[in-house]
C-alpha positions as CSV (number, residue, x, y, z in Angstrom):
1,M,149.4,115.4,63.2
2,L,148.5,118.7,64.8
3,N,145.6,119.0,62.4
4,L,144.5,115.5,63.3
5,V,144.5,116.4,67.0
6,F,142.7,119.6,66.4
7,F,139.9,118.2,64.4
8,R,139.4,115.2,66.7
9,G,139.2,117.6,69.6
10,F,136.8,119.9,67.7
11,A,134.5,117.0,66.9
12,Q,133.8,116.9,70.6
13,S,132.3,120.4,70.6
14,N,128.6,121.1,71.1
15,I,126.4,121.0,68.0
16,R,123.2,123.1,68.1
17,L,121.2,125.5,66.0
18,N,121.2,129.3,66.6
19,N,117.5,129.6,66.5
20,Y,116.6,126.8,69.0
21,W,114.2,129.2,70.7
22,G,111.8,128.6,67.8
23,N,112.0,124.8,68.4
24,P,113.4,123.9,71.9
25,L,113.1,120.2,71.0
26,N,116.5,120.6,69.5
27,I,118.1,121.0,72.9
28,N,115.5,119.5,75.3
29,P,113.5,116.3,74.9
30,S,110.8,117.7,77.2
31,A,109.9,120.6,74.9
32,I,106.3,119.6,74.2
33,Y,103.9,121.2,71.7
34,D,100.4,120.2,72.8
35,K,98.8,122.9,70.6
36,Y,99.5,120.9,67.5
37,L,98.9,117.3,66.3
38,A,102.4,117.2,64.9
39,V,105.4,119.5,64.2
40,F,108.0,119.0,61.4
41,S,111.2,121.0,61.1
42,V,114.3,121.0,58.9
43,A,117.3,123.3,59.2
44,A,120.7,124.1,57.5
45,H,123.5,125.8,59.4
46,N,126.6,127.1,57.7
47,Q,129.1,128.4,60.3
48,W,131.9,130.8,59.7
49,I,131.4,131.3,55.9
50,G,134.8,131.6,54.2
51,F,136.7,129.7,56.9
52,S,138.2,126.5,55.4
53,G,136.8,123.3,57.0
54,A,134.2,125.3,59.1
55,P,131.2,123.3,60.4
56,K,128.1,122.7,58.3
57,T,125.1,121.2,60.1
58,Y,121.9,119.7,58.6
59,S,119.0,118.7,60.9
60,A,115.4,117.5,60.8
61,S,112.9,116.7,63.6
62,A,109.3,115.6,63.9
63,S,107.1,115.2,66.9
64,T,103.5,114.3,67.6
65,Y,101.4,114.9,70.7
66,L,99.0,112.2,71.9
67,E,96.5,114.2,73.8
68,D,94.7,111.3,75.5
69,Y,98.0,110.0,76.9
70,H,99.6,113.4,77.7
71,T,102.5,112.1,75.7
72,Q,104.8,113.4,72.9
73,L,106.9,111.2,70.7
74,G,109.6,112.6,68.6
75,I,112.6,111.9,66.3
76,K,115.7,114.0,65.6
77,L,118.2,113.6,62.9
78,F,121.3,115.7,62.2
79,Q,124.6,115.5,60.4
80,D,127.5,117.7,61.2
81,K,130.6,118.1,59.0
82,I,133.8,119.7,60.3
83,G,136.8,119.5,57.9
84,Y,137.0,115.8,57.0
85,T,135.1,114.7,60.2
86,N,131.4,113.7,59.9
87,T,129.1,113.2,62.9
88,T,125.6,111.7,62.4
89,N,123.0,111.5,65.2
90,I,119.7,109.6,65.2
91,G,117.6,110.3,68.3
92,F,114.2,109.3,69.6
93,N,112.4,111.3,72.3
94,Y,109.7,110.7,74.8
95,G,107.9,113.5,76.7
96,Y,105.1,113.5,79.2
97,V,102.9,116.4,80.4
98,I,101.8,116.8,84.1
99,P,99.1,119.5,84.2
100,Y,98.6,121.7,87.2
101,R,96.2,124.5,88.1
102,Y,96.0,127.9,86.4
103,D,97.4,126.5,83.0
104,W,100.7,125.5,84.5
105,Q,102.3,122.3,83.2
106,M,105.4,120.3,84.0
107,H,107.1,118.5,81.1
108,L,109.5,115.6,81.5
109,G,111.5,114.1,78.7
110,L,114.0,111.4,77.8
111,G,115.9,110.8,74.6
112,V,118.0,107.9,73.2
113,N,120.6,108.6,70.5
114,Y,122.6,106.5,68.1
115,Q,125.8,108.5,67.1
116,L,128.2,107.7,64.3
117,L,131.6,109.3,63.7
118,N,133.4,108.8,60.4
119,Y,136.0,110.6,58.2
120,D,136.3,111.5,54.6
121,L,139.8,110.1,53.9
122,S,139.9,111.6,50.5
123,Q,140.4,115.0,52.2
124,V,143.2,113.7,54.5
125,N,146.7,114.8,53.2
126,L,149.5,112.8,54.7
127,I,153.3,112.9,54.0
128,S,153.3,109.1,53.9
129,K,150.3,107.3,52.4
130,T,151.5,104.1,54.2
131,D,151.2,105.6,57.7
132,N,148.9,102.9,59.1
133,E,149.0,104.3,62.6
134,V,147.2,107.4,61.4
135,Y,144.5,105.5,59.6
136,K,143.8,103.4,62.7
137,N,142.9,106.7,64.4
138,L,140.5,107.5,61.6
139,E,138.3,104.4,61.7
140,S,134.6,104.9,62.0
141,E,133.1,104.7,65.5
142,N,129.6,104.5,66.9
143,Y,128.0,104.7,70.3
144,F,124.7,105.2,72.1
145,N,123.9,108.2,74.2
146,A,121.0,109.7,76.1
147,D,119.4,113.1,76.8
148,M,117.0,114.2,79.6
149,G,115.2,117.4,80.5
150,M,112.3,119.1,82.2
151,E,110.2,122.2,81.7
152,I,107.7,124.2,83.7
153,T,105.4,126.3,81.4
154,N,102.3,128.3,81.2
155,K,100.9,130.5,78.4
156,A,103.5,133.2,78.9
157,L,106.5,131.6,80.6
158,R,108.8,128.7,79.9
159,F,111.6,127.5,82.3
160,G,113.7,124.6,81.2
161,L,116.6,122.3,82.2
162,A,118.3,119.9,79.8
163,S,121.3,117.6,79.8
164,Q,122.5,116.2,76.5
165,N,124.9,113.2,75.9
166,I,124.7,112.0,79.5
167,F,126.6,108.7,78.7
168,S,129.6,110.9,77.8
169,L,130.0,111.7,81.5
170,F,130.7,108.0,82.3
171,Y,132.2,106.6,79.1
172,P,135.3,108.5,77.7
173,D,134.9,107.0,74.3
174,N,131.6,108.7,73.8
175,K,133.3,112.0,74.0
176,K,134.9,111.3,70.7
177,I,131.6,112.1,69.1
178,Q,129.7,114.4,71.4
179,T,130.5,115.7,74.9
180,N,128.0,116.2,77.7
181,T,126.2,119.6,77.4
182,N,123.8,121.2,79.8
183,F,121.2,124.0,79.4
184,V,119.2,126.1,81.8
185,Y,116.9,128.7,80.2
186,A,113.9,130.9,80.7
187,K,111.6,132.6,78.1
188,Y,108.8,135.1,78.4
189,R,106.2,135.9,75.8
190,Y,102.6,136.9,76.3
191,N,100.5,136.5,73.2
192,T,97.9,139.3,72.9
193,S,95.8,140.7,70.2
194,H,98.0,143.8,69.9
195,I,99.8,144.3,66.5
196,V,103.2,143.9,68.2
197,N,104.1,141.5,70.9
198,Y,107.5,141.0,72.5
199,G,109.5,138.1,73.8
200,I,112.7,137.8,75.8
201,G,114.9,134.8,76.7
202,V,118.0,133.9,78.6
203,C,120.0,130.7,78.4
204,G,123.0,129.3,80.2
205,I,125.1,126.7,78.4
206,Q,127.9,124.5,79.7
207,Y,130.0,121.9,77.9
208,S,133.4,120.6,79.0
209,D,135.1,123.6,80.6
210,I,133.2,126.2,78.4
211,Y,130.4,128.3,79.9
212,Q,128.3,130.6,77.8
213,M,125.3,132.9,78.4
214,E,122.8,133.9,75.7
215,F,120.3,136.7,75.7
216,N,117.5,137.0,73.1
217,A,114.8,139.6,72.4
218,T,112.2,139.3,69.6
219,A,109.3,141.4,68.4
220,Y,106.3,139.5,66.9
221,F,104.1,141.4,64.4
222,K,100.5,140.5,63.7
223,L,98.1,141.3,60.8
224,T,94.8,142.9,61.7
225,N,91.8,143.9,59.6
226,R,89.9,147.2,59.7
227,S,87.8,146.1,62.6
228,G,90.9,145.4,64.6
229,L,90.3,141.6,64.7
230,Q,93.3,139.4,64.5
231,T,93.4,137.4,61.2
232,Q,96.7,135.7,61.6
233,P,98.6,134.6,64.8
234,D,102.0,136.1,63.7
235,L,102.8,137.6,60.3
236,F,106.6,137.9,60.9
237,D,109.1,138.3,63.7
238,I,112.4,140.1,64.1
239,G,114.9,139.5,66.9
240,M,118.5,139.7,68.0
241,Y,120.7,137.8,70.5
242,Y,124.1,138.1,72.1
243,R,126.1,135.1,73.2
244,S,129.1,135.5,75.5
245,G,132.3,134.9,73.7
246,G,131.7,137.7,71.3
247,E,128.8,136.6,69.1
248,L,126.0,138.9,67.9
249,G,123.1,137.6,65.9
250,L,119.9,138.6,64.1
251,I,116.8,136.5,63.6
252,F,114.0,136.9,61.1
253,G,110.9,134.8,60.7
254,F,107.9,134.8,58.4
255,N,104.7,132.8,58.4
256,I,104.0,131.9,54.8
257,T,100.7,130.4,56.0
258,D,99.3,129.9,59.5
259,D,101.0,126.5,59.5
260,F,104.3,127.1,57.6
261,H,107.1,129.2,59.1
262,V,110.4,130.2,57.6
263,G,113.2,131.4,59.9
264,Y,116.6,132.8,59.1
265,S,119.4,133.9,61.4
266,Y,122.8,135.5,60.9
267,D,125.5,135.9,63.5
268,Y,128.9,137.5,63.5
269,H,131.8,136.3,65.7
270,M,133.9,139.2,67.0
271,G,136.8,137.0,68.0
272,G,139.9,136.0,66.0
273,V,137.8,133.9,63.5
274,R,136.4,137.1,62.1
275,R,139.6,137.6,60.1
276,S,138.7,134.6,57.9
277,S,134.9,134.5,58.1
278,Y,131.9,136.5,56.9
279,G,129.6,135.2,59.7
280,T,127.2,132.3,60.1
281,N,124.0,131.7,58.1
282,E,121.1,129.4,59.2
283,I,117.7,128.7,57.8
284,V,114.8,126.8,59.5
285,L,111.6,125.6,57.9
286,T,108.8,124.5,60.3
287,Y,105.4,123.0,59.5
288,N,102.7,122.7,62.2
289,L,99.9,120.2,61.6
290,E,96.8,121.7,63.3
291,R,94.8,119.5,65.6
292,K,91.2,119.0,64.4
293,A,88.5,120.1,66.8
294,I,86.1,117.4,67.7
295,C,82.5,118.3,68.5
296,H,80.9,115.6,70.7
297,N,77.4,117.1,70.4
298,C,77.2,117.6,66.7
299,W,75.3,115.7,64.0
300,Y,77.0,115.1,60.7
């Protein structure tokens, strides 16, 4: 019964990727990519390798920006497995861009989620197989939830606020699947023609009575030809982050093509879990569909 209580409580924890800086849509429905026609991303997250029943998360997202309407439409899918507990989320996002002077923009976003909680009963070991009361607590449940957020951005800066699973604040049953989680973050990166560019970020995270801070620093390397002209936006990037609570992580990314990016992260938890774990691995694949330039004064 203690295990049942533990895993039901753990299912209420926050689910997110380590490398959300590369795709903030994972935490904020207002993260808009107006540079591309569409962005596709898939990820696999294997937490606390070697720890029995540790979380495994698989996610996918897709978004498209409708330039004429200053609107982004997106979809997010993820499945999270902790022990015998499975959480599935299907979300739809809407984002809107309000342009200002000097390349500043405000982004507003809303998300609606369908969330499902179920259990793999084949992995549940009970003293009495006829304990019906236990099985009543392990029936599948599903609820709707909502996210909202905003960003203020320009070419170098990004400030964001996001609140996930808002309905969980008002409906206790929703907390069985996902609890309310809030983010506030800022990121700086100025993209120049230099061979090496740098980016830094800071993020505050709150869910239930847990508060975390995360600090991120990344170096972006470009490829240049002999004349010094840039031939590729970024060839690869290397970064590291620290998350309060005793987590250190490394991030590595490589652009296979101008449109296809592979990201990998590894983090190590310095708390008690380190006695049974080799760390956490995560891989993210991102494909950007370039927007075709339209020439209104050309003859074809």
